[in-house]
N, C-alpha and C positions, 0 to 999 in steps of 0.2 A: 547761470545762477541768475544774471539780471532777468533771463528771458522768464525762468519760473515765479524769481518775484513780481514779475508785470503780469503773468497768467493768473499769480493768486488775485492781485488786485482787481483785472478784471474781473471775475467773478464774485470776485467782493461788493464792486461799485451795480454789477447786473442784480444779484439777489436784494440789492437798497431799493433798486429802482422799483423792481419787482413788487415791493413790500408796500410800498408808497402809492403806487399805482393800484394796489389791489384795494389798501384804506381810501384811496380816492375815488375810486368806482363807489365803496358801499355809502359814503357820504352823499354822492352824487343822484344814488338811486331813489331818493326820498321827490331831491326835487322835481326827475324825468317823471314818478310814476303823480305828482300834483300837475305837470301840463299836459300829459297825455288826458287826464281826468278834465281839463278844464274847458269851457264853452267857448272860451276867444279864441277867435280864425289866426291874431297876429302868432301866436304859439303854435299855431300847425305848421305855421311856414317857418318855424324855429327845429322844427322836425327835421326838417332838411341838411340841417346846418350839423356836421359831425363834431362832437364834444371836447377830442385831440388838437380840432383846429380852432377854437376859442379858449381852453385853457392850456395856458401857456407851461403850465406843471407836465400838464399829459404827455404834452408832444414834446416837452425836455425830457422825459423819458422814456418814447419810443424812437426817438432818435437817436439816442444816446444805446438804446436796444436792437435798433438796426442798425449800427455801426458795430459792434461787438458780433454779432452774428456774420456779418459781412467779411470783419478779419478774420472769424475762425473760418470761414470757407474757404478765404484766399490761404490760409495758413493751412488745410488739409490738402486744398490742392498743389501746395509748395510742393511740401512734406510729401506726396504720391509720385510727384513728379523725380523729386530727391531720389527716391528712394529706387525709382524704374532707371534712372540712370546710375545710378552707384551698384546694383545688382552687377557683379564681374561674371563676362562670360570662360567659362572653362572648356578649351577643347580635348576630348580626349579620343582612347578608342580601344580597340580590342584585344586584348593581352597586356593591357598595360598593369604597368611593375607600380608597389607601392612610392619609391624613390620617384618614377618620373610622374606619377600624380602629385607628390607633394610640390615637385616642380612646377608642375603647369598651373596648378593651385596657388604659386608662391606662399606655402607655409613650410611649416617645422614635418620631421614625417610624424612628429607624437601628435599631431593634428587628426589626421590618417586614422592610427591607433587609437584613439580617445571619440570619434568618431564610430567607431569598429567596434567598440565596446558594448554588451548588452545586446549583440549580434552570433551569429550561430557561425561565426566565423574564429578558427581556433585560434586565438591573438599568439601565443606561445610559439605555435610555429612559426607564426607571418614574419618574413624576411622583408629587408629591404628591395631583395630583388625576386620577392615572391612575388608574381600574376595573382591580379582579381578578377573576379568576375562581373559579365556587366551589370549585375544587381547591386554587388556592393560599391562598385564606382556610381551608380547611380543615388546609392544610399549616404556616401561622405561630400558628394556634391550638393544634397539636399540638407545635410545637416550642416554646411558651412554657408549657407544661405549664396550659394550659387546660381550661375545658371550653367549647362551641359549642353554642352555640343559636339556630334559627334564628328572626326575627321574622316572627310574619305580619301581612301589611299590616292595618295599625288601623282595625278597622271601625269609620267614626263613626256618631255617635247619628244611627239614621236620621231624619232631619228632616223635619217636618211638609210635605209642598205645599201652598205657599201662593199659586200660581199665580192667574192673572185670566182665567176661559175667559168663548168666548159663553153668552149665556142660551139656554133652549131656545126650540123653534120658539113662535112664539105664535099664538094661538087665532085661524083665521079672520076672524072674527067683529068682532076687535079691528083690521083690517089695513086701511089707506085707499090711494086711489091714487096713485102718486109717480110725478116725470117720468124719461123712460127717459134712460138712461146712456148715450150713443153714442162709441165711439173710431173718426176717422177713421184708415185704413190703408193705405199702400201703398210704391210705389216712390218713392226720390228725383227731387225736381222733376219729378211726375207732377198738381200743383198744389193737394193739400192743402191746405196753408196758405190759397192764395188762394182756397178754397172757404171755408176758415172764415173767412175777413176778410168776403168778398157776406153770410154768414149773419148776422156781426154787424157789418157796416157798420164795421172800423174796420182800421188798415193794419197786420198784423202782421208780414206777409211783409216789410215796407220794413224793421223793424228789426231784422231777421233776420241773422246776417253771415254773409254769400256766399250769401244768400236759400234757407239748408235749417233747416228745424227742430233744434233741437239738444237741447230737454227737451219732457218732456210739459207741455202747455199746458190746463188745466182752464178751460172757459167754462162759462155757465149763458146758454144765447140764448132769446129770446121771439118766440115767432113773430105775424104780423099774425091769424093766429086764434085766439090768447090762450093755443096749447101752451108751455108749455117744455121744451127739450131740454139737458142737459148732455153738452157736445161735449166730447170729450178728444183733442187732436190731439197724433197720435206721432211720433217721427222716424221719415223715410223711408230714411235714410243707413244703409250696411251696419252702423257702428258700434254703433249702438242695437238689435241686437238683443234686449237683456236689457228695455229699454225699450218696446219692442212687446209683448211676451210680459205684461211687469207691466199693461199697457192694456188688454190683451184679459180679465186675470184679471178687472180691475174693472169690465165693461160688460156693457152688455144685448144692445144692437146695435153690430154692425162694418160700418161703410160703408167698401169696399174703392173705391178711388180709381185708376185705370187709366188714362192719358192713349191715347187712339183713334190717336192717329199713332206710337206707342212700344211699347204692345201688353202682352202679360205678361213682365216683370224679375222679377230674383232674387228683389229684396225683396216683390213682389208674392206670390210663390208661398209663402216666407217667414209674410208676415200671414194669406194663407188657413191654413194650417197652425197660427199661434196660434189663430186662431179657430176652426178645429177641436178642437185641445187643450180650450179652454175650452169649447167644445157651445155657442159666440155664434152664432145664426141673423146671413147677411150679406144686405146690399144693395150692389146695383152698380152706381156713379156712373161711367160713360166720360167723362171729361174730354177737354176741348181736341177737341169736334165742328164748332168753328167751322172748325179748321186747313184748309189745302187736302188736306193727305195723312190726315185722317182717316177713320178704317176701323172703326166700330163693332162690325161682324157678325165681323171678323177677329180681334177682341178678346173676344167672343163663345166665338165655337171656339175660340179657344185654352186661351181657360178650362175647356170640357170637358174637357181632360185632366188636371186637377186637380178633378174631380167637383160642379164649381161650374156647375149646370147652370141656363141663366137661362128664367124662364117662357115664351119663343119658343120653348125647346127642347122645352118638356114637365116643366122644372123647377119650381122655388118660390123661386127668388133674384129678386126685382125688379131688373130694369136700367132705369137712367133714363140717356138721353144729355144731358148737361148743358156750358156752357162758363164757368168759375168766372170767367173774367177778363171775360165782358160780363154775366155774370148769367145767362144764360138757361136757363130751366128749373128754375133753384133750388125754386123753389114744389112743383114737382111730386117732387120727392128729400125734401123735408120732410116733403110728404103720405104717402111713399112709406113714411119711418122713422116717424110717428104711427102710419100703418096696423099695422103689424108692431107696436107698445108697446101697442096695442089690443089686437090678437092674444094678447100674449104674456100679459095682463091684470096688470102690473106694480107692488103693490103693498109697504106696509109700513111697519111699525110704528114711528108716531113718540112712540111714549112708553118710558119708564124708561130705564136707563143707554144712554148713547151705542157705537154699535160701527161701525166707518168701515176704511180704511184711508191710508196713508201714499203720496199719488202720490209726489211728490218731496219734497226738503230742503234746505236749505239754512241757511248763517247771515248775518244781515244785520247790517251793522255797528253800528247801532243797537238792535236791536230784540232779538239774540242768534240763538238756534236757533230756524228758521222750518221749519213744512212747509204746502206744500198737501195736505190730502186730504178723499175723496169721504166722505159719511156715508150709513152703509147702513142703521141703525136708530137707533131715541131722535131726538132732539133737543138740539144741544149749545149751550150758555150759557154765557157768560163763569161764570168761578169753576168751570167742572167742573174736574174730577180725572182725567185720563186715564193710560194706559200704554200705550207703545208700543213693543216689542221690549223693550231694556233702558234705557230712557228713560222719564221720567214728565213731565206737567206739569201747572201748575195755569192756567188759561186767562186771560189778562191783557187779551189783543185776538184779534177776529176779524175778517178782512175779505174780502172777495170780487176779482175778478180784476182788477177795476179798479184795488184799493186802497183803496174805501170800506168805511169800519166799517160790522158786520153785529151786532146783537147776539143773533141763534139762526140756525142752522143745521138745516136741517128733514133727510130722506132724500132722496138722490139730489143733492143739492147739494155745488157745489165751495166750501171755504173754507180760508183761510189762517191757521196757527192759531199765535198767540206765547205764551210761555210755559215754552219744553221747556227740563229743565233739564239736559241732553244732546241731542246731533241724530239722531235715528231714522233708522233709513237705511228707504230707498224700497221698500214691497211690505208694510212691516211692519203688522202688525195693532192697530188702536185699539180700546180697551175703556176705559168710562170705571167707575172706583171709588169708594168711598164716603169716602174720607177721604185724607191726607198719609199718615199711618202706613200704614196697609194700601196706596201703591200703592210704598210705598218695598220693603215687605217682597214684595210682585211682583217689583219690578224685584231684592232682595238674591235671591231663591229663583233667577229664571232665570239670574241672574249663577253661581249657587251648582251649578245645571244643564251652565251649558257648562262650567265648569270640572273638575267631575266627567269628560264626556264627554272634554276636553282630556286631563285625570289618566291615562285609560282610554286614550286612543292613543299619547301617552310610555310608558307601561308597555311597551304593546305595540312599540313601537320599540324601547326598552331592550332587552328580552326578543331579537330580532330581530338588534339588533348585537354582545346577549352569544354568541347561538348561533355569527352569523358569526365575531368571534373565535374561540370554543372550534374551529368546522374549521378558521379559517386557522392555528391552533397546533397542533392536529393534525397536517396538511400539514405544517407548521414540524417538529414532530417526528421524521415519517417521513423526512421529507428529510435530517434530518442524524442520523438515529437508529443507523446503517450505515456511517458514515466516522468516522476517527479523530480524536480531537479537538483535532489541530493543524488537519487540514483545515477542519472545522468553524467554529474558529476563522477561521480566514483568511476564508471564504467569510461569514460575518458582519461581519466587518470589510469587508469588499469592500459588500456590504447598506450599511452605516453611510454607507460614504463615497460612495456615491450620493446618499443622503438629508443630505446638510451642507447648512447655511443657504444659502438665496441669499444671492451676495455684491447689494451695493446697485444696482448698473446689472443686473442680473437680472430685482432686484424691482419696478427701473423700467418694464424691459420686460413682465412681466408686467402688471404694475396696470394698461399704455397698450391692455391686451387686456380689460379690464373698463371696461363706463359703469354708476355708481351712478347715479341717476336719481331726486328727488322730484316726486312728482305732487300737484299742488294743483288743485282746481277750485272753481265757483262750487254747484254742484249735489251732490247724491249719486250722481245717473245716470249726470252726465257723468262724473266721477270712476269709476263703477265700467264704464262703456263705455272708457274708457282703460287701467283694467285690464284689461281681458277681450279686447282687441286686443295686449296684452305677454304673454298667454297665447300666443297666436299665434306668439312669438318662435321659430325655427328656428334659427339661425345662431350658435349658442352656441360649433359649432366656431374660427370665426373672429372673434366678439367677444363674450364674455358681459354679456348685459345683467343687471341687479342692482336692484331695486326697493326701495328702503333705507325710502321713507315713501309715506304717500299720505294726503289729507284733504281736505276741506273748508274753505274760508275761504280771504280773502289771504295772499300770501306774509310768513311771521314770520320773526324772528332766527333762532327755534329753528331754524327749516327752513335758513336759511343757514349757519349752524354744524354741523346735519349734513350739510349739503353738502360743506363746508371739509372735514370729519372722514373724507369718504368719497372726497374730489377729485371729486363730482358734480357733475348739472347738475340746475338748477330746471327743469320745465315749469309753467308757469300758462296754465290757461285759461277765458278769459270772468273771469280775477281781476285784482286793482291791487297795485303796488308800493309802500309808501310811500318819499317821499326817504331817510327816514334806512336802509330797508333795502334800498337799491339802492347807497347811500354805503357802506355796512357790507360788501356782496357784491364792489362792487367793489376794496373793501382786502383785504379777502382771496380775492381772482380767484376768485369763485364766479358762474357763468353761472347768468342767470335769464332764461329765453326764455317769451315770454308768444305768446299764440297765442288769436283769436277763433273761428277754421275748424277742426272737429277732424282734416279731413285736412290741414291746415296742420301742426297737430303734428306727426303722423305724417309727413311729407315731412320735417321739420327735425329729427325725433328716428333715421332713416333714413340721415339728412347727415352727424348726429353720431355715428355708428355706422362710417360710410364713415371718418372722418376717423382712426376709432383703427385699421384696417387698414393693414398695411404696404402701400406704393404698389405695384404692379408694373409689371417693366419691359417697354417694347415697343420693338423692334427697327425704326429706320426706313432702305430703304435711300437710298443717295445717288449712288452707281454699279454700273455692270455693267460685266465685261470679259470676253472668253471668252480660253481660253490654244488661240495658234494654234501652239507650236512649242514641245519643253522641252529643253532641255540645263541644262551643267553648268559652274560655274568653280570654279578652285583661288585658293583662300584659303588663305595659309600650307603649312600639309601637309594639309586635308583639302578635298573636294571638296562644295560648295555648290548644290544643284540650283535651277535659275533659270528662271520660266515667259515665255514671249513672249505676251503680251497687247494685242491693241485692244479698246479701249474703246467698249461698243457703246451703252451708256444714260449720263447724268450725269458725275459724276467719282471718279476714285479721290484719294483724301486722304492720304496717308501718316499722320498722326499720328491718323486713323479707325479703326476695326475691320473685319475683313475674315474671311469665312468661304469655303471653298474647296466647291464642289458637283457630285458626282458620279452622274450618273444620277437626279438628283432627290433625292438624300440628301446631310444635311450631313455632310462627314468628317474637316474641321476648322475650329476658331474661335481665332483669336486678331490679334497684329498684323503688321506686314511687317518686314523685320531690312534692307532697300533696297527702294527707287524707283525706276528711274534710264528718262532719255528717251535714246536714242543709248547715250553715254558719260556724261552729267551727271545728277548725283544732283537730284532733283525732290520735292519734298512733291504737286504738283498734278498731274493729268494728266487733259485730259479729252476730251468727244465725239470719237471718230474716231481721237485718237491712239495711236500704238504704245510701248510699254514690257516694261521685264523687269523681273521684282520675285521676290523670294525673302521666304521663312516665317522667323518667328522661331524655329517648331520644323523643324529640319533634314532628320528622315526620313521628313518626310511625299514622296512622289513625285509629280509632275503627271503627268497625261496629256492627250492634243490630245483637247479637245471639252469640259476643264470648263470651271467656270465660276467665277470672282472676284465675290464682293458687297461695298465698302465700305457700311457703315452705322453708325449713330449710335442710343444705348442713351437711350432718354427713360425718367423716371418718372412714369408717371401712376397720380395715384391709384385707389384699386380702390373698387370700390361692394357694399355688402355686397347678400348674396343672400337673404335678407327680404324675402319679399309679405306683407303685412296684409290683400292679399285685396278693395282697390280702390283 
């Protein structure tokens, strides 16, 4: 207030001084004119003297004026300096939310809404977590009188790569011979596991659900000749393609089993492709040669189409005719495998840190995370520190395929490893490191790398979404740009009306067309196979399939809680459910479905999907009648068309539905208003009887030769169109 009064006084003083200066100037003008017109030279000298230098009043006025102007300039300079200093700088970034912008500006969220009024932003749909476009962020900052500063993505300090890697190739002089790793591949039910049974003299197939292999089994087989071979028995079922590919990647030789009575099948071709991709040689085992319809030559000819040329046809693939059931010619197959292994000259370095591959992983109730692995380099011993994927282990226990504890595992040996902190994935590379801190550093680095990749993908998605939003906003502006504001408001109101919240009944109907599921499996490979099958689901237009969670191990309380939250179903494959969990699930209304065979699980899933679909209505004919004559009767003041009919098949029931067919086309559907036999109202007319009938819709005209069909509608459960391929 004092500054305003001072400013007013200065203005008044300046105005008074100016008036005084003006009046003085007028009075002195006459004197100066007289001086200029005089002939005296003394006055000529006084021309050089300035009036304000001699007149004290003029000098005082000018000095006062000069002081005021100087103060004004200083004041304006100070105000400019103050305004520059007080302009706050706000750091913003792309994809900023309303709440984040308000926090950066140190303002309330209402200030953001106020700044965006009278703009194209729809304030009704703008929430605190809504993301703002670049143009609206600039608009808010500008209206707030602040300075905008775009923040650059903060570059984290470059971390040192602490990943573990394989050692360089060893000196050939240090390599020692090793056993071959042989993978048995082929179509489902072609006798792969039975063949392995005979080689191991155990009954693996009898223990498998449905008689099909559903895991990778790794076994060390000692032949009578003293040779040792590590066999991998891969599943032949269509669901386990990823397992077969993994088996081919860690093997030296592939034994391709083809049934002599069945020939080349889909998974046979797939197995050939896996072997080619891994550049692994083949040995052909033509099984079931003891059967009546066996034709080994046909199998060899069929394989020619897939570039598998047997020695009989001038190729390099050994073909052995066997019978896994009776054990015929199995030694010849073993000798062929050993001979091929000798030609390959398989050697490995059994010294130094261990390298290997996880074949399968699962959670054991007493042992925790367990992996089945093939050692490829070095010798594994108890106490070794291993890293695989994003998990590490200090080896507490090792065991062979029979569960017997072993103290060391050499190259080509299959081994079960106990001591993992987390469960690694099947196919992960196993590397030995020197200490636990080193193992933690490796795992942390791998998690960091994964996180960085995910962040890059997320930023890419955010940028794409932002561009889509900007394009949509631009289109909306173009759409509403040339119309009157009243019409624009009405159109926006109509759009908001269409986006109104769903009612409880509508929400329930929508949820019924979504099936959330939780998958639990005994081993990582089984879960992987089931999830891969889910990826083939292509009937989302009928019912949406939502995979909420999947994992390895028995069904837990957390799974039940998830299923309750999402109103989903739990599917378990080769897992158990405790009594407490079962009671909890029953109390919460959660379905738990357990299966031992993978295609039974998929069939169950198809049935569950089908149960979510609305029933289809099917028409079941009850009777047929032909129209022999048409006439009309008068009821009150109107004429009603009537058809004279004879029942040709079944019977006509008045309470059922009817349709009128003319020249093969249905021209009417509905109910009857009357059905008479002679002059009596009846409810049923049987075959061979005549009747008269009129329809509920009076505008329909009958013609002789038309057909009347009596039918009833029945609701039939719908079936999903999803075909998983087996």
